[in-house]
C-alpha positions in Angstrom: 77.8 100.8 61.8 76.1 102.3 64.9 75.7 106.0 65.5 78.8 106.2 67.7 81.0 104.6 65.0 79.6 107.0 62.4 80.1 110.1 64.5 83.6 108.9 65.5 84.6 108.3 61.9 83.4 111.8 61.0 85.3 113.4 63.9 88.5 111.6 63.0 88.4 112.5 59.4 87.2 116.1 59.7 87.8 117.4 63.2 90.6 115.6 65.0 93.5 117.4 63.2 92.1 120.8 64.2 92.2 120.0 67.9 95.5 118.0 67.7 97.3 121.1 66.4 96.9 122.7 69.8 99.3 120.1 71.3 101.5 119.5 68.2 104.8 120.6 69.7 104.3 118.5 72.9 103.1 115.5 70.8 106.2 115.8 68.6 108.6 115.8 71.6 106.8 112.8 73.2 107.0 110.9 69.9 110.7 111.6 69.6 111.2 110.3 73.2 109.3 107.1 72.4 111.2 106.6 69.1 114.5 107.0 70.9 113.5 104.5 73.6 112.4 102.0 70.9 115.7 102.4 69.0 117.6 101.9 72.2 115.7 98.6 72.8 116.4 97.5 69.2 120.1 98.3 69.6 120.3 96.2 72.8 118.9 93.2 70.8 115.3 93.6 72.2 113.5 94.1 68.9 110.5 92.1 70.0 110.0 94.2 73.1 110.4 97.4 71.0 107.7 96.1 68.6 105.4 95.3 71.4 106.0 98.7 73.0 105.3 100.5 69.7 102.1 98.4 69.2 101.0 99.3 72.7 101.5 103.0 72.3 99.6 102.9 69.0 96.7 101.1 70.8 96.8 103.5 73.7 96.6 106.5 71.4 93.6 105.0 69.7 91.9 104.4 73.0 92.7 107.9 74.2 91.1 109.4 71.1 88.0 107.3 71.6 87.8 108.3 75.2 88.1 111.9 74.4 85.5 111.6 71.7 83.1 109.9 74.1 83.7 112.6 76.7 83.0 115.4 74.1 79.9 113.7 72.8 78.6 113.2 76.3 79.2 116.8 77.3 77.5 118.0 74.1 74.5 115.8 74.8 74.3 117.1 78.4 74.6 120.7 77.3 71.8 120.1 74.7 69.5 119.1 77.5 70.0 122.4 79.4 
């Protein structure tokens, strides 16, 4: 495991929830909206599309977390140089 992976694992297990709480209400509303859309697709006989949509949103959330972590790490390293 490289340094990035170790730091990322640490951030996800000890720090992410602290910052995610700031957007909890907005996140819950967005999750409800996505769930409703997925249910509508399933009800229209488009279960495969709904599954792909759900998988895609899960992957995008993961990529967003990694991007935010990289940005925070980069900012921290730059500030350390000042």
